N, C-alpha and C positions, 0 to 999 in steps of 0.2 A: 603936903605932896606937890611940888610941879615941875608940869611936862610943858614940856617945848619940842612940837614937830616938825623937825628939822625937812625934810619930802614928806608927803603925805602921797602922790603917787606909787602904781605898780611897777617890778621892778625891769621895766624900761623906762621908764619916767612917764612924761607927757608932757610935747610932743611924742611917740617910740617915734629912733631918726630912720628918717625912710619911707614914712605912712600921710601916705599922701588924701588920708580920708576926712570925712568933712568935721567928728568930730580932732580929734588931730590938729586941723587947720587952724580950730578956734582956740587950740590951748595956747593961747599962745598969756603974756604980762602978770597981769593977778588971777588966770586961768590954766598959768604952767604950771606943772607939778614936779618935782626932783624921785624917786625914791623911797620910799617910805622908811626912816630913820626916827627915831625921840629919845630922847636925851631924859634924863626925871631926876628932876634934883644934883642936875651938870656933876650929878658922879657913877650914872650907870646910860649906858646907853644898849638900847634894840636897836638892832643894826644901822651896818655901814652900807654907805652910799656913796659916789664919785661925787668926792670936792667936801667931804663932811664937813672937814675943817671949816671951810669955806661960808655952809650950811651956815653954822656954830656960832662964827662970825656975822654973817648978815644978821638973827636972831636978836646978836647982841650977851653970846652966851661965851663964853671958851672950853678945850676941850681937857685945860690942863687939871680937872679935877677927879675927871673920869675913873675910879677905880675896877670898871667889871665890863663888861661888853659880849653881848651876848645874839649869837646870830638864831634867826629862829624858823625857814629857812633855805634848801640847796639856793645861790647863788649859778644862774647860769652862765656862760657868755667871759672875758675873763678876772679875774681874780680881781674883785676890790681892794688899795691897796693902802696900808695898818697906817692910817698919819703916825709922826715919832712918835712918843713919848701912851700913846695910852699901847694897854694891855694885848698880848692878845686875845682873836673876840673864842670863846665859845660855847658850849651849850650846858644846857645841864641835863641830865633822864627825867623821861616821864613820870611825874608820881616823888619825884624826890626837888624838895628847898635850899635852898642856897642863902645865907645869912650875909648879907657883908658888916665892915667894921662901919657904915655909915648909918649903923640901925633899919634898913631895907629887908625884907627877908622876899628870895623872891623863891617861887613854886612851879614847876615847869607842868603841862596843863596837856595829856592826850591828843592828840586829835585822830582827825580818818581817810589824813594822807599826809605826806613826805611835811613836815615838819617839825615844829615847837611853840605852844605855847606858853605866855610868861605870865602866871599872876602876880602884881606887885604887890607887898605893902607896906608904904613909907613908916617912915618914925613914928607918926600923927597920927596911924591905924589907915589913917585914909587906903582904902583899893583900886585897881585897879586892872583892868585885863587884857591881856595885847596877843593878838591873833596877825598867823601871817595871811599871805593870802594863795586865795583858794581851800577859804583849808573851814573847817569846823567844832568843837571837843567831840567827844568821843568817850562812852561816858559815864555820862555825866552823874545823879545821883539827886534828887530830890531833898527835901527842901535845899535851897542853897540857899546864902543869904548874899540879897542883892550888889552888888557892885557899885561904886561912888561911880566910876564907868568907866569902857567897855569901845576897844579898835578894832578893828571888823574890817571883814569886805564884804558890804551890807549889799553892793548890787553882786558881785561876782557870786555869794551865796551868803543870800536871804535867810538861808535853811538854818546855817551858823544861826543866827540872831531867832528865828525860833523855838531852840531846840536850850537858845539862852534864858527864852521866858516862863518856860513847859517849868522849868527846877528851878525860877524863884530867881535867877542869878543878873538875870539881869530884870527889873522892876518899875515903875513910873517918877521913882527923880532917877532911873541912873542914866547918863550923861553920853549918848549912842554916839563916839565919833564914829564916822569913812573914813578909811582908808585901805591908800592899793590900789585908788581911782583907774579908770585903766577909761580908756575909750569905746566903752561898752555905750556909756550914757554921753549928750552933745554937751559940755561946761557949764552953768550960770542957771539960767531961768529951769531951765528942762531938771539937767540933775538936781541943785537945790526943792525942788516939788518930790522928785520921784522916793530924793531920803528922807524931808516931811513926810511922804507918805509912810514911812519906815517910821517913823517918829524920833528919823534921827541925821545927822549936823554933818557938813563939812568945811574946816575950814584952810585958810593958803598954806603956805610951806613960809614957818618961821613962828608962826600961835605960839605963844606959852598960858598955859592953859594953868587953873587952879583943879584939883582933883579932891572933889565937893564939893564946891562953888556951883549957889540953884543957875544952871541956864535955862532961858525960854523957850523950852522946843514947841512946837506947834505940839498939841494935842490932837490924837487920830479920833479925826469924824465919825462919830455913834453912825449915822446915816448918811450913805452916798450915793449916789444911781447916775451911771454912767451908760449915754447916753452914741448915741455912732451908726450910720450903713454899713452895710453889707461889708462881712472881711477889714473894714476900718478899725477893727484893734483893741475893740470897748473891749471883748474879752480878755485880752489879754495886760491892757491896761487893771481890768478888776482882779485879778489873779495879782497882779504885781501889789497892789494895796493890799492883800492880805496875805503875803506868804510871805513873812517876816512872824508872823503870829501861829501860837500852836493851835492844831486842833478845827482846822475851820471846816464846819460843815457847807457842802458845797449842793447845792439842791437845786437840779434838774426841773426843767419845767417840762420838757419837752415826750418824755418819755421816755417808751425803746424802740416801738414805731417798727417791730419786725417782720420781717423781708425786705426792708430798704438799705437797699448796701451803701448806695450816699451817704445818707443819713449815720450808720452804725461807722463809717469810715468816720463823719463827724467827728459825736462821742468818741470816738477809740481815737483822738488827737487830741482831745478836749481831755481825755484820761492823761494822756502822757506831757500835757505839759504840770500836772497840778501833786504838788509835795504829797510823798507816800503816807503824809504821815493825816490827811485831810481823808473825813468822806461824806459817802455819796449818797443822796438823798431822793430818788426819783417821786417829788409832786406838786400835784398844783393849792396843792392845802395849805397856804400859806398865811393865817392867819391867828391858828395854832401854837407855829412855834419862831412867831415874832411874840406870845406870848407867853412866853415860860422863858426863864432862864438861862445859860448855854453859852455855850461857843461863836463866834465869828460864822454868821451864813452870807454866804456869795447866792442870790439868788441869775441863773441865769437858764432865764430870761422877762423881763416879766409882758414882751410882745404874747411869745409864746402859753406868760396864761391867763393874755388879756385869750387871744385862738380858743384852750377849752375854758372860761364862762362865757365866750357866745354862742360857745357848741351848746354847755348845756341852761341857757334864759331862749333858745333856740332866734337865737339875734336873724341869723342866716335866711330864715323865711320875712318875709315883709309882713302876713299874718299876727303871729308867734309876736313878730316885733312892737310890730303897736298896739297891741292887746297882753302888755305887760311887760315883756319880752328886755323895753331899755329901759323899768322900771326895776326889773330884776338885778338889767346891768349896774346899773346905777347906784344900786344897795349894797352886789356887789364889793362890789371899786368904794364905797363909803368906809366898808368893816376894813377889806384894806390897811388903807390912809388909816383908817385912824387907828388901828391894828404900828402901822409904820410912825406914828405920833409918839404913843407909848410906849412902845419897845425898847427895851432898856439893851438889849442886845445888839454888837456890831451888826452890819449892815452895810452890805454895795450891793448893788441890784444893778444888774444892766436889762435895758430895753436899744429894742431897734430908732430913728427915728429915718419916720419915711414919708414923711408931710413934703420934703420938699422934691421926691422925684415925680413921676409923670401923674394924672390919673387916675386911675384906675376905672378902667369902663364898665364895670357894672353898677351895682346898685350895695349888691354888700361889699365889691372891693372898697367902697369907699367909704363904706361905712363902716371899717373893721382901719382902717386907716384915722379918718376923723375918730374915730372911737381911742386907740389909740394915743394920738397925743394928746386926745386931754386925759388920758390913763399917769401919764405923762409928767403933763403940767398939774398933777392933783399930786402924782408922787415924790415930785420932785420938790411944792409946796413942803413938806416937812425931815426933808432931808438938807443939813450942815453945807452938804455940799454938788457940785453938780456937776458935770464934767460930762462936755464933750470932744470927741473924736473921731477928727478927718486924717486920711493919711496915719495912722498910727504919731499922729502928731494928740497926745493931749491939751486941749481948750478949757480952764477954768469959767464958769459961768457963772458959780457962785461957792464962793467960802475960796 
């Protein structure tokens, strides 16, 4: 089954008309995208877009063989003109299947927002799933056979990909292609990095893909360390890296700090950002978690883990520090990094980068700063990917 992406952008296209934002200003030339429209084997058209016939011609195809046009979502604004010779667009009711004379079968997939998803099976038996913008499947049953290709709004609805992975509809060999791309992510390197973290990719308008062909999409790193200063966006970056995976365990090392209203507000803001399918565990006992199989871990954060560890060895008292406290802390750090090295779980850990700031005025403050730098360096050595987040921008230090 052959698929040509006549457009890969949001319904308004990219850049959006009259939008002055930085992403739209950067979306020129190869980064410009028309509204998403898919041509399957030259005979099935999923969604219309302005200038669809010209887009097909630029991609080296004709619409003369199209026997069915299906719409997936409500089209705001002026009605899109149907080129002469094309059949009138229609929809398939949820749960129903349409059989085409070309040998294609199209099943309508129910969604949690207005629109219809389409699961297409080609004459060769290959299967693809196409979801409209801002939607996720509803009522999925497990286990499901994995699709060869899935095209969906990865950036706007990452939970849709998580749901598909949870039931097996997206597996290790599924080619995940991002469509409906909007100005939420700057085009180019940042877009590629964000999608790669979700195990997905984007292609330019006019690209023709063979459904079922192997694509070398980067595997998700097993271990990732994300560093950054206060309010740099490091926690948001960590959450993004796991939001397309189901059943994440969020490990909060800071505790509840009863009576601290400012801390409670911070915790609440973090909780509201997380997908509803995630579980939260408040603990600093990381080694046992790393030593058993289970869902991905998001550890936020190592700097608070270190505070707890230094409390436990009496690191704030010079006498206790000299009388075995320093040695005990090194052993705690070694146990943690050994567990990270041996773990089979996906782990994303967050830590503060404090070494570039003001030198603390107290000996205990300087001790904490030094030990956090050592912990970050030791943890990073065990990770396939290390990122530094500055002003909300993630810079790859490794991987």
